[in-house]
N, C-alpha and C positions, 0 to 999 in steps of 0.2 A: 805711465807706468811704466818701469824702470826695471828690469826683469835679473839684468846683470849676466855676467860672463858665468855659466856653469862649471866650467873647465878654468880657472884662473892661472894668472901666470905663476908659478913657484915664488918667482923672486918678488912676487906684494903681496903673496901670501904671510900673514906673520904666524910664530911659534913653529916654522918649520927650519931644520938645518939644512945646510947646502949636502943637495942629493936628494932632497924631498921626505928625509926621514922626518919624526916626530920626537923630541925630547921625552925622555921618561917621565916626567913630572905633567906631562902637557896629556897623555892620553887618560880616558875614563878608565875606572876600575872594572875587574874581571865581572862576569853576572853572579858567580858565587860569593862574591864579597859585599855586594848591594843586596839590602833587602827593603823590601815595600811592607807598608802598614796593609794589615789584614783588613778584610769587613770590620765594619765597625759593630752589628750584630749579625748572629745568626740569622739566613735568609729562611722565610718560615717554610715548612716541609708539608708536603703533600699537596692534594687538592682544596680548594676553598671552597667553603658551603654553597656558594652564588652559582658555580660554575655547572657543580654537580646536579643540584636541582633543576637547571634548565637543559642540561642531557636528558634527565630521568624523565623530566614533564615533554619532552619532544619524543623521544622513544615512546611513551606511553598513548601521547596523541597519534603517534603513526601507528602504532599496534592495534589500537581503536579505531582507525579509521579500516585498518584490512579487516580486522574482523568484524564490522558492520558491513561492508563492504562484501565478505563471502557470506555473509548470513543472510542479506538481503538477495541475493543470487537466485 
């Protein structure tokens, strides 16, 4: 595995002018001039029915347990 030098010698680095500066054509565009593709579709909003049913079922079972426990005392 050859990792290489993370700080190479500027004399051997392509695209650098004397003194270490980069020519104008070599730099990437500014953030404002670039654009990314947005999402292909709108993500679904809200809770799905499955998780809501599971949460309500667990809540009803817990409430029924405590109600039965209170009535049997």
